[in-house]
DRENKOL-31944 format. One record per residue (C-alpha): residue in one letter; x, y, z. Coordinates in pm, whole numbers, plus 50000, padded with zeros to 5 digits. Layout:
% DRENKOL-31944
AXYZ ...
***
This chain:
% DRENKOL-31944
M487434931049176 S489734961049194 L490254958449572 Y491634923949500 Q493974939549243 T495024966549493 N495814940149756 K497664919949494 A499834949749401 V500554958449765 K501434922349848 L503694919549543 L505574950549660 A505614942850032 H506254905250047 N508424894349761 D511824877749759 D512414892649415 P513314929649456 G512384936649092 P508764947249143 F509624970149436 L512484986449247 S510224990348944 F507565007449159 V510125031049313 A511545039748971 D508195044948795 A505135037849007 A502655047448735 A504195023048487 F504264995348748 L500605000848839 G499645000048472 G499614962148498 F496774962248752 D493044967848703 L492614996048957 T490055023249003 T491255058948968 E490935063249346 E493045032349418 R495685042049164 Q495945077449304 A496195064549661 L499025041149566 L500825067549363 G500445092849644 R501325067449913 D498075076850084 Y498085048950340 A495055062450527 A492955061350209 L494195026450124 Y493405014750477 Q489905029250456 M489375012350118 G490004978950287 V493544970550180 Q494814942750405 P496324961950698 F499344939750765 I500624940250408 L499854977450385 Q501934984050698 T504784963150558 L504744982450231 A504545016150407 H507515006750625 K509504993950328 L508865026150132 S509695048150432 G513275035650459 E513115043350831 P513955020851125 F510765003051230 M510485018951575 R510625054051428 F508215045151149 I505545027151350 G504655056551575 R504115079351278 Y502155052851093 A499935044951392 A499195081951437 L498245084451069 L495645056851106 A494415066551454 G490725073451458 L489985057251122 G488225027551277 H488234994151107 P488214990450729 D485354973250550 Y486584939850418 E483304930550257 T483684920249893 
***
């Protein structure tokens, strides 16, 4: 169930017309994540912006990439090369529930 909660949190931050949740996460990520039933590993990965760990846990890769880009504040073309290098060699995540 917690992977669902992790994906829900990432989607809420990455794809939301309301900037409130994203601004809340940036201001106090721990408080924002308090509203989600996450494992310690998931919470730490989100707090540490450990995108490789989140990817390996099975977080939906497209929403994860969108969130990582949004948090980076970089132009997409500069961001995507760094992000792709970070995930290179990790294979495909396990989406089994």
